[in-house]
C-alpha positions in Angstrom: -49.1 60.5 49.7 -45.4 60.1 49.8 -45.5 56.6 48.5 -47.5 57.7 45.5 -44.9 60.4 44.7 -42.0 57.9 45.1 -43.8 55.5 42.7 -44.2 58.2 40.1 -40.5 59.2 40.4 -39.3 55.6 40.2 -41.7 54.8 37.4 -40.5 57.9 35.5 -36.8 56.9 36.0 -37.7 53.4 34.7 -39.2 54.9 31.5 -36.1 57.1 31.0 -33.7 54.3 31.4 -35.8 52.0 29.3 -35.9 54.5 26.5 -32.1 54.7 26.6 -31.8 51.0 26.3 -34.3 50.9 23.5 -32.2 53.6 21.6 -29.0 51.7 22.2 -27.3 50.0 19.2 -27.7 46.3 18.9 -25.4 44.2 21.1 -22.2 43.1 19.5 -21.1 40.7 22.3 -17.5 41.7 22.8 -16.5 42.7 19.3 -15.1 46.0 18.3 -17.3 48.2 16.2 -16.5 51.5 14.6 -18.4 54.4 16.0 -20.5 55.7 13.1 -20.4 59.3 14.5 -16.6 59.4 14.7 -14.4 60.4 11.8 -11.7 58.0 10.6 -9.1 60.8 11.5 -10.2 60.6 15.2 -9.7 56.9 15.3 -12.6 56.2 17.6 -13.8 52.6 18.2 -16.3 51.1 20.6 -15.5 47.8 22.4 -18.2 45.8 24.1 -17.5 43.8 27.2 -19.2 40.4 27.7 -22.7 40.3 29.2 -22.5 39.3 32.8 -25.5 37.9 34.6 -26.3 37.7 38.3 -29.4 37.7 40.5 -30.2 41.3 39.6 -30.1 40.8 35.8 -27.5 41.2 33.0 -24.9 43.9 32.8 -22.8 44.8 29.8 -20.4 47.7 29.4 -19.1 49.4 26.3 -16.1 51.7 26.1 -15.2 54.2 23.4 -11.5 54.5 22.7 -10.1 57.5 20.8 -6.4 57.7 19.9 -5.6 55.2 22.7 -7.6 56.9 25.5 -11.0 55.8 26.8 -13.4 58.7 26.1 -16.8 57.2 27.0 -18.3 54.4 29.1 -21.9 53.3 28.6 -24.1 50.4 29.9 -25.6 48.4 27.0 -27.4 46.4 29.7 -27.9 47.3 33.3 -29.8 44.8 35.5 -33.6 44.6 35.3 -36.4 47.1 34.9 -37.3 46.5 38.6 -37.6 49.9 40.3 -34.8 49.1 42.8 -32.5 48.0 40.0 -33.2 51.1 38.0 -32.6 53.3 41.0 -29.3 51.7 41.9 -28.0 51.7 38.3 -29.1 55.4 37.7 -26.6 56.2 40.4 -23.9 53.6 39.8 -23.3 53.6 36.0 -22.5 57.4 35.9 -20.2 56.9 38.8 -18.4 54.0 37.0 -18.1 56.2 33.9 -16.5 59.0 36.0 -14.1 56.6 37.7 -13.0 54.8 34.5 -12.5 58.0 32.5 -10.4 59.5 35.3 -8.3 56.3 35.9 -8.2 55.1 32.3 -8.6 51.5 33.6 -11.4 49.1 34.4 -9.8 48.4 37.7 -11.7 51.0 39.8 -13.4 50.7 43.2 -16.9 49.3 43.5 -19.7 51.7 43.9 -21.2 51.8 47.4 -24.8 50.5 47.5 -24.4 48.7 44.2 -23.5 45.3 45.4 -24.9 43.4 42.4 -24.1 46.0 39.8 -20.4 46.6 40.8 -18.9 43.1 40.3 -20.9 42.4 37.1 -20.2 45.8 35.5 -16.6 45.8 36.4 -16.2 42.3 34.9 -17.8 43.4 31.7 -15.5 46.6 31.7 -12.5 44.3 32.1 -13.6 42.4 29.0 -14.1 45.6 27.0 -10.6 46.9 28.0 -9.1 43.5 27.0 -11.0 43.6 23.7 -9.5 47.1 23.1 -6.0 45.9 23.9 -5.8 48.1 27.0 -5.6 45.5 29.6 
């Protein structure tokens, strides 16, 4: 019975993450795009890092910069839809967001347990920071 419950939970997580990816804006591939929800007075822009692929899929980070400070970090792509990938990224991506927002740099520690996500997402973050002129 436990296996069935785990399958339902993992499957539900996959649906939630998949819906988030489906709702994400089209990929711009490392170009700056104005945030349509931000006013010109705020000066918010989004910057996409390059897509980085490894054995567990493709990872791509996007940062939002407002008045020179990073105010948001999202994953445009995060691995595969495999349950293990979804589980790891559900934990790792929010942790990267927290670390980057606190440090205001892409150069943060890898997330424990995310051995494929960490190097790929950090490399994409580095590209996003470079694109934003913050590296």
